[in-house]
N, C-alpha and C positions, 0 to 999 in steps of 0.2 A: 465573963472571961473571954468568950468568943469575940465580943466586940473589941476588947483590948487587943487581942492578937491580930484582928483585921486591921485595926488602926496602926499597930506596929509594923505590919507588913507594908501598908500603904506608905508609911514614912520611909521605910527602907528603899522601896521602889522609887520614891520621889527623889531621894538623895542620890540614888544610883543613876538617875537620868541626868544629873549635873555632871558633865563630862570633866570638869576641872574642879579640884577640891576647893571649897570655899566660895564658889560662884554664887551659891544661894544666899549666903549671909554676909558677904563682904560689902563694905560701903565703897562708894566711888573714890573717896580720898580727895586730896587737894587737886585743883585743876593744874594740868601740866600739858606739855605739847611735845610732839615728835615730828621732825621734818624729813621729808624724802626729796632728794634732788637727783638730777642726772638720769631721770626716767622719761621715756617718750611715749606718747599715747595720743589718740584722737577720739576715742570712745570712752564713756564712763558708765559703769553699772554701780549703782549705790543701793545697798541692801538695808534690811530692817534695822531700825534704831539709830540711823545715822542721818543727820542733817548735812546738806551740802551747800557751800557758798563758792561760786565761780567768779574768778577775776580774769580778764584778758590781759596778758602780759607777754613780754618777749621770751621769758625763760619758763621752763616747766618746774613747778614746785607743788608739793602736797604737804600740808600741815594738818596733823591730827591733834585736836584739842579735846581732852577728856580727863576723867579722874586718874590720879596716879596709880590706883589699884586696877584700873581697866586698860591702861594704855597698851599693854602687851597682848591684850585680847583683840585689838583692832587690827585686822589684816588689810594690808595695802599691797596689791600685786599687779603686775603688768604682764599680759600675755597677748601676743598678736595685736599689738597697738591698742589693747583694751585695758583700762584701769578699772580694777574691781575693788570695791570698798565694802568690807564685811565686819560685823561685830560678832565675834565668836563666843561671847559669854552666853551661858545657857539658861540660867535662872537667877532671880534676884528678889529676895524677900524685903530687903531694907533700903532699896534705892529705886528710883524711877528708871524704867528701861528707856534707853535712847538719850543719854546725856552727852553724846558724842557729836561734835561738829567738825567736819573736815573742810578745809579751805584749799581749793585747787586753783592754781594759776597756770594758764596755758596759752600759747599763741593761736592755736586753732583747735576747736572741738567740732566734730561732725555729728555725734550721736550721744544722747543721754538717756539711759534706761532707769526709770524710777522703780525700785523694788522696796521702797521705804514708805513709812507713814509720816515721815518728817518732811520739812520744806526743802525744796531745791531753789536757790535764789542766786541772783547775780549781784556782784559788787561793782557798780558802774555799768556802762553800756557794752554789750557784746556785739562785735561786728564780724563774727564768724560767718563767712559767706553762705554756707549751707548748713542749716541746723535741723536735726531730727530729734524730736522729743517723744518719748514713749512712756506710757504708764498702762501696763497691761498685766494679765496673769501670765502663766507659763506658755501661752500660745506663741509668744514671741521668741521661744527657744531658750529662755533663761528661767531659773527657779525663782520662786517668790511672786508676790503680788504687790503692785504699786498703787498706793492710795494717797501719797503725799502730794502737796501742792507745788506747782511751778510758779515762781514769782520772778520774772525776768524783764530786763530792758534790752531791746535789740535794735540794731540798724544793719540789715543785711539784705541779701538777694533772695534767698529761699528759706522758708520755714515750713517744715513738714511735721505734723502732729498725729499720733496714733494713740487712742485711748479706748479701753473697754471696762474701766472701773470707775472709782469715785473721785479721782483727782480733780482738783480745780486748777485752772490755768489763768494766771493774771499776767498778761503779756502786754507791754507797752513799747512805743517807739515806732519804727517803720520797717517795712519789708516790701520787696518787689512782688513776690508771689508767695501766697500761703496756701498750703493744702492742710485742711483740718478734718480729721476722720474720727468720729465717735461711733464705734461699732455697736455699743450697747451700754446699759447701766446709766447711772445718774451723775456723771461728771459734768462740770460747768466750764465753759470757755468765756473768759472776760477779755475780749480784745477790742473793746470800744475805744481804747486809747492806742491801738496799734493800727497805723495807717498802712493799708495794703493795696497796692495797685490792682492786683488780681487775687481773688479768693476762690478756691475750689473746695467744696465741702461735701462730706458724706456724713449725714446726721441720722443715726438710728438710736440715739440715746433718749432718755426720758426727761432730761433737763434742758436748759436753754443755752444758746450761744449768743454772744454779743460781739458784733464785728463792725469794722469801719472800712468798707471797700471804697476805692477811688474810681476805678474804671470798670471793673467786671466782678460780679459774683455769680458763680454757676455751681450746679451740683444737685443733690437730692436730699429730701427730708422724708424719712421713713417712719418716724415714731411720733410721740406727742410733744417732744421738745421743740420749741420755737427757735427761730433765728432772728434776732433783732439787729437791724442795720442802723447805725448812727448817721448814715448818709445814703443818698439814692444815686447809685452809679448809672451811667447810660445803658449798660448791658447787665441784665439780671435774669438769665434763663435758669431758674431754680424750679425743679419739679417737686410738688408737694403731694406725696403719695398717700399720706394718712392725715392725722389731725394737726401735726406740726405745721407751722406757717412761717413764711418769710414776711417780717413786719418791718416797715420803715418808720423809724421814730421821727 
């Protein structure tokens, strides 16, 4: 009898944790979309359960694609030039979490903060001059943890990357200067198809980086993760503080 009452109490508490009636049992429903226009932003924060696809275009546009039963739970808001994308559903017994894909079109983006486990990808080549990619825990000042992958094609002046989690970066194209900073953990940087005139790196992660410097690669390797170069630039003052090595393929 005691076991029955404990189970009953547990079920009551579980359902009480679902902030919206039916969140725990409702299905996604048929795929539908909702479009937001007339909003201006240059920074994006994408939260848990949402995949992001970015297209460079003359006009700002945000399109949410998800199940018709979930569309009103997806929050799209802009404050201080920052577009925040958030899934406000709370629990889900009969559907997979994170069936939402948001398509963003913008003439310029300066910062992307990954707080999702889903992919952040580009549709076509992004020529945003200065692009800052972040996948970290809340030390960056925003709630949530980023573990999703970046899959981007770029052609720009400056690329700045900050990572302290498990995200993988698959970046191709070309950039004039890249700063890539892995502060800890097992993230991987695949930039062997990203031609960079100058690379500045800080690598304290446990996994590897793959890069393609043209003129200069400089920086520090502090952990066991190696840095593999697809080319040998004329200038390569990289300090190897521990077991990680700069390796020329």
